[in-house]
Steps between C-alpha positions, in 0.01 A plus 500: 500500500545123480217258568599161644249220461571200721680706763401273789675202341866410553647662188240776479580609853872510422432706187289745699769529767774566246296771328420670829867492601577684176253771593256402225129576537339158527136400485396146590185316394358337812209280592310508832662273755840487332810576705594831340523728805882472538539626142270794571702582811812495279345759270292314240161637397229232513215483251229239543447281199511152350614375161177304479304827524591717199295794629735527800813547289431842350573686826806283564649585159414872498814714487730195487804493270604138555332185626688202641290190552598177672140390557453124473238245591769244578493518881138602541185308418128550515394762247866566411576263214728513194194596295379782728840642601763430233273513195200720581672702773798587281263598220311732736825656623642555152174655379490734802865594445433587137199711595707686762794568266750290698846508340624150589377178658757265653348152513679253728450162335691173477743349253270195488195687365380295203161475333566128440599425859301228683493735800201736497684780679781500242248503216331800663831685545568454128152629414556805721835570335342477154219739588748751637724476192209551262337782698713786371606592855875534556605202709783302651443132578731365769519128423659368815652160560399295806476706820765381744321621813188292449601192301808402699338583832196288417671200341819481706506747789173401667564124521860553610392732781245241614744209488325338204646356179506717189290365213585604144287433194700301247877514537512865606778570250324766290687829532340837568648847540314548829430866574475661843180698563694813590693481171173458310371813672820686412461411131136611496591839649799539264275445197287804582562755225800306368498548119667168411233310694204662326276256313729214589461162671810483717604160635654534844674237710767449761876491443531129419274204422476242778280198565297412805740210551787754509317698767432187703874436488564849637256436786679174577 
């Protein structure tokens, strides 16, 4: 049994779909009001819970061999903050996984996680990674480069579709190995039970580094 946390998000949903297609038993942590019904119809087993509520995680982790989490406060708001989700929520999940005897936790993070970053979310991701590493739980950290599906769509795709000019911060020449969401999901699934990925932080990116200016040129 694999527990997916963050299954209603873009990458989490793709991970859940891939696992179900493989015939894997999948449990998903869901919150009231979230759009999880299509995943249930596809075969996922829902368990109500929230990373901010540690008492709700025991049932979710019971009988689970592997956990994959993509949970992030990045696109949320309200009570979901880097402190409550990335830092405290990850701590709650790791502690519950240890108590349940989970064999591996795959943590989908970012290559930019850094405790010295001026960005609170990236500081929190680094704190979550550190807690996981020091917990004694077998882990794989997927440190992904910039997500192609969201960044390029937001910065370039949306204004182009609306006939507006594209605005880049600075010169737009910094290069990134942009990664497609579906490829990120494929890596996360491939890491499950993979010996060489155990207790490793694996940096994952696309096939070649390109800049936003390069992508603008492709649009043109």
